[in-house]
Structure formats: structure tokens, C-alpha cells
C-alpha positions as CSV (number, residue, x, y, z in Angstrom):
1,M,-17.2,9.3,5.1
2,I,-16.0,5.6,5.0
3,R,-19.0,3.5,4.4
4,S,-19.9,1.0,6.8
5,M,-20.2,-2.7,5.7
6,N,-23.6,-3.8,4.3
7,F,-22.5,-7.7,3.2
8,S,-25.0,-9.9,2.0
9,D,-26.2,-12.7,4.2
10,K,-24.3,-15.3,2.7
11,L,-21.3,-16.8,4.1
12,L,-18.2,-15.0,2.6
13,T,-15.2,-17.2,2.3
14,A,-11.7,-15.6,2.1
15,L,-8.4,-17.0,1.0
16,V,-5.1,-15.7,1.9
17,I,-2.0,-16.6,-0.2
18,G,1.2,-15.5,1.5
19,Q,1.9,-15.8,5.3
20,G,4.1,-13.0,6.3
21,S,3.2,-10.4,8.1
22,A,0.9,-8.8,6.0
23,G,-0.7,-12.2,4.8
24,Q,-1.3,-13.0,8.9
25,R,-2.7,-9.6,9.1
26,H,-5.1,-9.8,6.7
27,A,-6.3,-13.8,7.8
28,R,-6.8,-12.4,11.6
29,V,-9.1,-9.3,10.5
30,L,-11.3,-10.9,7.8
31,A,-12.1,-13.5,10.8
32,E,-12.3,-10.9,13.3
33,I,-15.1,-8.8,10.3
34,G,-16.9,-12.8,10.1
35,L,-15.0,-14.3,6.9
36,T,-14.2,-17.8,7.0
37,V,-11.0,-17.7,6.0
38,T,-8.3,-20.1,4.6
39,T,-4.7,-19.4,4.2
40,V,-1.6,-20.6,1.8
41,S,2.0,-20.3,2.3
42,R,5.0,-21.9,0.4
43,R,6.3,-22.7,3.6
44,A,5.4,-26.0,5.4
45,N,2.7,-26.0,8.7
46,V,2.4,-22.5,8.5
47,G,-1.0,-21.9,6.0
48,L,-3.5,-24.8,5.9
49,F,-2.3,-25.6,2.2
50,T,0.9,-25.1,0.4
51,S,-0.9,-25.3,-3.3
52,I,-2.9,-22.3,-4.4
53,A,-5.1,-24.3,-6.8
54,K,-5.8,-26.8,-3.8
55,A,-7.3,-24.3,-2.1
56,V,-9.2,-22.8,-4.1
57,E,-10.9,-26.1,-5.0
58,I,-11.5,-26.9,-1.5
59,S,-13.1,-23.6,-0.5
60,N,-14.3,-21.7,-3.3
61,P,-13.6,-18.6,-2.1
62,D,-15.2,-14.9,-2.9
63,Y,-12.7,-12.9,-2.2
64,V,-8.6,-13.8,-2.8
65,V,-6.2,-11.7,-0.7
66,V,-2.9,-12.0,-2.4
67,A,-0.3,-11.0,0.1
68,T,3.1,-12.7,-1.4
69,E,6.5,-11.0,-2.1
70,T,6.0,-8.0,-4.4
71,I,8.1,-10.2,-6.8
72,D,5.4,-13.1,-6.6
73,H,2.2,-11.0,-7.6
74,A,2.3,-11.3,-11.4
75,R,3.1,-14.9,-10.9
76,V,0.2,-15.6,-7.9
77,L,-2.4,-13.6,-10.4
78,A,-1.2,-15.4,-13.8
79,E,-2.5,-18.4,-11.6
80,L,-5.6,-16.7,-10.0
81,S,-6.6,-15.7,-13.6
82,S,-8.0,-19.3,-14.7
83,I,-8.9,-20.6,-11.3
84,A,-10.5,-18.0,-9.3
85,S,-11.3,-15.1,-11.7
86,H,-15.2,-15.1,-10.2
87,A,-13.6,-13.7,-7.1
88,K,-12.9,-10.3,-5.9
89,I,-8.9,-9.7,-5.5
90,L,-7.4,-7.3,-3.1
91,V,-3.8,-7.2,-4.2
92,E,-0.9,-5.9,-1.4
93,K,0.9,-2.9,-2.2
94,P,2.3,-2.2,-4.7
95,L,0.6,-4.2,-7.5
96,F,4.0,-4.8,-8.9
97,G,6.7,-2.6,-8.5
98,A,7.5,-2.4,-11.9
99,C,5.8,-2.4,-15.0
100,P,5.3,-6.2,-16.6
101,D,3.0,-7.0,-19.8
102,T,0.6,-9.1,-17.3
103,S,-3.4,-8.7,-18.0
104,L,-5.3,-8.2,-15.0
105,S,-8.7,-8.5,-17.8
106,A,-10.0,-12.1,-16.5
107,F,-10.5,-10.6,-12.9
108,R,-14.2,-9.6,-12.0
109,E,-12.8,-6.9,-9.6
110,L,-9.1,-6.5,-8.4
111,R,-7.9,-3.5,-6.1
112,V,-4.7,-2.9,-4.7
113,G,-4.4,-2.3,-0.5
114,F,-3.0,1.4,-0.6
115,S,-4.4,1.3,2.9
116,L,-3.4,4.9,3.7
117,R,-6.6,6.1,2.0
118,M,-8.7,5.1,4.2
119,H,-7.2,7.2,7.3
120,S,-10.2,10.0,7.5
121,G,-7.4,12.7,7.9
122,L,-6.2,12.0,4.5
123,R,-9.5,11.8,3.0
124,K,-10.0,15.1,4.6
125,L,-7.0,17.0,3.3
126,R,-8.1,15.3,-0.3
127,A,-11.2,17.1,0.2
128,E,-10.2,20.8,1.4
129,I,-7.7,20.8,-1.5
130,A,-10.0,19.9,-4.0
131,D,-11.1,23.6,-5.2
132,Q,-7.8,25.4,-4.2
133,T,-4.4,25.9,-5.7
134,V,-2.0,23.7,-4.4
135,V,1.6,25.1,-4.4
136,S,3.9,22.7,-3.2
137,A,4.0,19.6,-0.3
138,Q,6.1,17.8,1.5
139,V,6.0,13.9,2.0
140,Y,8.0,12.3,4.5
141,C,8.3,8.3,6.1
142,G,11.1,7.1,7.9
143,Q,11.2,4.4,10.2
144,Y,14.2,2.2,11.4
145,L,13.7,-1.2,9.7
146,P,15.1,-2.8,12.7
147,D,11.9,-1.9,14.6
148,W,9.4,-3.1,12.1
149,R,9.6,-6.7,12.6
150,P,11.5,-6.9,16.3
151,D,11.2,-10.7,16.8
152,R,13.1,-11.5,13.6
153,D,16.7,-10.3,12.0
154,Y,15.6,-7.7,10.2
155,R,18.7,-8.8,7.3
156,G,16.9,-12.2,6.7
157,T,13.4,-10.3,5.5
158,Y,11.7,-9.6,2.3
159,S,12.3,-5.6,2.9
160,S,16.6,-6.4,2.8
161,D,16.5,-8.0,0.2
162,R,15.9,-6.0,-4.0
163,T,15.6,-9.3,-5.7
164,R,12.5,-10.3,-3.8
165,G,11.0,-6.8,-4.2
166,G,12.0,-5.1,-1.0
167,G,13.8,-1.7,-0.2
168,A,12.1,1.6,1.0
169,L,10.8,2.8,-2.5
170,H,8.7,-0.4,-2.6
171,D,7.5,-0.7,1.1
172,L,7.2,2.8,1.6
173,S,5.0,3.0,-1.5
174,H,2.0,4.4,0.0
175,E,3.3,7.8,-0.1
176,L,3.8,7.8,-4.1
177,D,0.2,6.4,-4.4
178,Y,-1.5,9.1,-2.2
179,A,0.5,11.7,-3.8
180,G,-1.3,10.7,-6.8
181,W,-4.6,10.6,-5.2
182,L,-4.7,14.0,-3.7
183,F,-2.6,15.7,-6.4
184,G,-3.0,13.7,-10.4
185,A,-0.2,12.3,-12.5
186,Y,2.9,12.9,-11.9
187,T,4.4,15.4,-14.6
188,R,8.2,15.4,-13.8
189,V,10.7,13.3,-11.5
190,N,14.0,13.4,-9.8
191,A,15.5,11.4,-7.2
192,I,18.7,10.0,-5.8
193,G,18.3,7.2,-4.0
194,G,20.0,3.9,-2.8
195,S,21.8,2.1,0.5
196,F,23.6,4.9,2.3
197,G,22.9,3.9,5.8
198,S,24.7,1.2,8.2
199,L,22.2,-1.8,7.8
200,G,24.1,-4.0,5.6
201,I,21.7,-4.9,3.5
202,Q,20.6,-5.6,-0.3
203,A,18.0,-2.7,-0.8
204,D,17.8,0.9,-0.7
205,D,17.2,2.3,2.3
206,S,17.1,6.0,1.5
207,W,15.3,7.8,-1.5
208,G,14.8,11.7,-2.0
209,I,12.8,12.6,-4.8
210,L,11.8,16.1,-6.4
211,A,8.5,15.9,-8.5
212,S,6.2,17.4,-10.4
213,F,2.4,16.8,-10.6
214,E,-0.9,17.5,-12.6
215,R,-2.4,19.6,-9.1
216,C,0.8,20.0,-7.2
217,P,4.2,21.5,-9.1
218,I,6.8,21.4,-6.1
219,A,6.6,18.6,-4.1
220,T,9.2,16.5,-1.9
221,L,9.2,13.1,-1.1
222,Q,11.7,11.4,1.6
223,M,11.2,7.7,2.1
224,N,13.7,6.0,4.4
225,Y,14.4,2.6,6.9
226,L,16.5,5.0,9.0
227,F,14.6,7.5,11.1
228,R,14.0,6.6,14.9
229,P,11.2,5.8,15.4
230,L,8.8,6.7,12.9
231,R,8.3,9.9,11.2
232,R,5.3,9.9,8.6
233,D,3.6,13.2,7.8
234,C,2.5,15.3,4.8
235,V,2.9,19.2,4.7
236,V,0.6,21.1,1.9
237,V,0.6,24.3,1.0
238,T,-2.5,26.5,-1.5
239,T,-2.8,29.8,-1.9
240,D,-5.7,30.0,0.2
241,H,-3.8,27.5,3.9
242,S,-2.0,25.5,5.0
243,Y,-2.1,21.8,5.8
244,E,0.0,19.2,8.3
245,L,-1.3,15.5,9.0
246,D,0.4,14.0,10.9
247,F,0.0,10.0,10.5
248,R,1.8,9.4,13.9
249,T,-1.1,11.4,15.9
250,H,-3.5,11.1,13.3
251,T,-4.4,14.3,13.3
252,L,-4.7,16.6,10.6
253,S,-4.3,20.9,11.2
254,R,-5.3,23.7,8.9
255,D,-3.4,26.6,9.6
256,G,-2.4,25.3,12.5
257,K,-5.6,24.3,14.0
258,C,-6.5,20.8,14.5
259,I,-9.1,19.7,12.3
260,D,-9.5,16.4,12.1
261,R,-8.3,13.7,14.5
262,D,-8.8,9.3,13.3
263,D,-8.8,6.7,15.8
264,V,-6.8,4.3,14.6
265,A,-5.9,1.3,16.7
266,K,-4.3,-1.8,15.7
267,D,-5.6,-3.1,12.2
268,T,-8.2,-0.2,11.9
269,L,-7.0,1.0,8.3
270,T,-7.0,-3.0,7.4
271,Q,-10.1,-3.5,8.6
272,R,-11.8,-0.4,7.2
273,L,-10.0,-1.6,3.6
274,H,-11.5,-4.8,3.8
275,K,-15.2,-3.6,4.5
276,S,-14.6,-0.9,2.1
277,F,-13.8,-3.5,-0.6
278,L,-16.5,-6.2,0.6
279,D,-19.3,-3.5,0.3
280,G,-18.6,-2.4,-3.2
281,A,-17.1,0.9,-2.6
282,N,-14.6,2.2,-5.0
283,D,-12.2,3.9,-2.5
284,L,-9.0,1.5,-3.1
285,P,-6.8,1.8,-6.7
286,G,-8.0,-0.7,-9.3
287,A,-5.4,-2.0,-11.7
288,S,-5.1,0.6,-13.8
289,E,-4.6,3.3,-11.5
290,A,-2.2,1.5,-8.7
291,A,-0.4,0.5,-12.3
292,Q,0.3,4.4,-12.3
293,V,2.5,4.1,-9.0
294,D,4.1,0.8,-10.4
295,A,5.3,3.4,-13.4
296,L,6.6,6.3,-11.0
297,I,8.2,3.6,-9.0
298,W,10.0,2.6,-12.5
299,R,11.1,6.5,-13.6
300,I,12.1,7.2,-9.9
301,E,14.6,4.0,-10.3
302,E,15.7,5.5,-13.9
303,A,15.8,8.9,-12.4
304,G,18.1,7.4,-9.5
305,Q,20.2,5.3,-11.4
306,S,21.2,8.5,-13.9
307,Q,22.6,10.4,-10.5
């Protein structure tokens, strides 16, 4: 069950750092649920401020969302640690996408925005398999990159540039997070990945991963920028049942029969994410748990380079 919002009577103020597509979505949703929102963007005339320090000084936010490019998360968090440690911090996924030696202990509370954890079908699946023996899992996420932001040339976006933290493995790390959430820590990983399509980008567009997790001996994960128009699903086989979760239709089936159908309209998961965190729930991963996803990303990339 997703907890309902139970904000205090105090009018909350939010600061959203980064005004790309993710940052704009966060700002819009936070305003819709009743927060006073201030924005920061390094691009002039895009956010209300270009300086994080000035935005914090003037708005004194209760809640800060870091929605910059992944490669910039460590720098932004280092700055916030000395000027906004009193605030709740939400960081867009993945936390760093690597394993830097960055302390986050200064923050009152920090969570990472793996919003698929707010999907009722995924939560139902996790509850269903909790007491079962898992045999195998198949995770797939693919969508044609040019369709992501049809109003922009995809070749100039963050996703297309590995040096800015882009690439299919980082962009689609929701799948890595929920695999660990469902099955525990990874124990073995092998992978093949790279740029195999015709997108002409400087980042990986496809990954095939074979892994074992504490509660799942055989897991295959495929993530790519190439599938048209969209495929996103998870199949889990246990000794008792077979499950299929289709994120396109938002349905979870057990042995071929639907047992959950989520109503996910535009921005629904983002709205649930913010309400949950602001209401004091522990639905989202903290820094140490999110760091496990970073470690898995690093391990997959290492495995891919050895092929």
C-alpha cells in the first residue's frame, strides 16, 4: 500500500536543481501537490537562479531535488552538504553511476529517486514472492532513444553522451535497482554491452546481463535504446508460480491471470515518490542501498570490458 500524504501544517518549500526534462517534471509535480518551488539551472533564463548557494540562501528549502546530469551529482551534493544539510534531499537515479569516495553523512535524510518502487504491480510482486523460492527472472527494458524527447535532437542530449553520465546502463538503472529490491544483493555478474545500433551516439545503447542474486540464481537483464516503440517487463518463475509484470499495461499476472492493475497516468509515479518521502515513509532507497546499484553498474561495465 502506498502511503497517503500527511504533510505538516507548515508550508513546505522545495528547491529543484537542474531543469532538464527530469527537473522540469519534478518542479511541476511539486507545485501541483502544494509546495512552493524554486528552480536552479546553469542555463540562463531557464531556472529562477543559476547559483545553488543563492537559491538556498533566499528560499531556505525544506526539500531539495538534485536533477542534474549524473556526472554532476557528487559536486552538487558536496556543495549542498555545507549549506542545506537541514533539508531532505532527493537525488535523481542513479546516485553517482560509479563508486566515488563521497560522504553523504552530513544530510538529515537522503533518498534516491527510483520511482518504479512506487508501482503497485512491482510492490505486489515483491510481496508475492517474499516467501517463495525464486528460480529465475527475466528483465527487459527497451525504448527507441529518438522517441524519448521528440522535440529535441537526441544526439545532443545527456543520454547520448557517456562523458555526461549517459548511456542505456545508467539511464535504465531502474531495472538494476528493482532487481536488487526483489532478489537481494547480486553475487555473480557477466555482461556484454556497447554501442551496437545505428544511433551514432557516444554512449552505450545496448546491454545483455547474466547475473545471480541472493534469492535468484538465474537472472537475465536486457536494456537498450533501440526497441520500438517500448518494451518494459519482468518475468519471475518460482517453484510455486509464474509471474509477468508488464509496465506498458501496468498489469501483474500470476499463472496467466491478472492480479493487479495499476492506474498510472502522466507523472503518477513521480507524485507518489514525493508524497511518500515527504510523508516520512521508507519506500525509496537511501544512500547505502542506492550505492549498491552504483556498484552493480561498475561491475557490469567491468564485465563488459573483459569480453
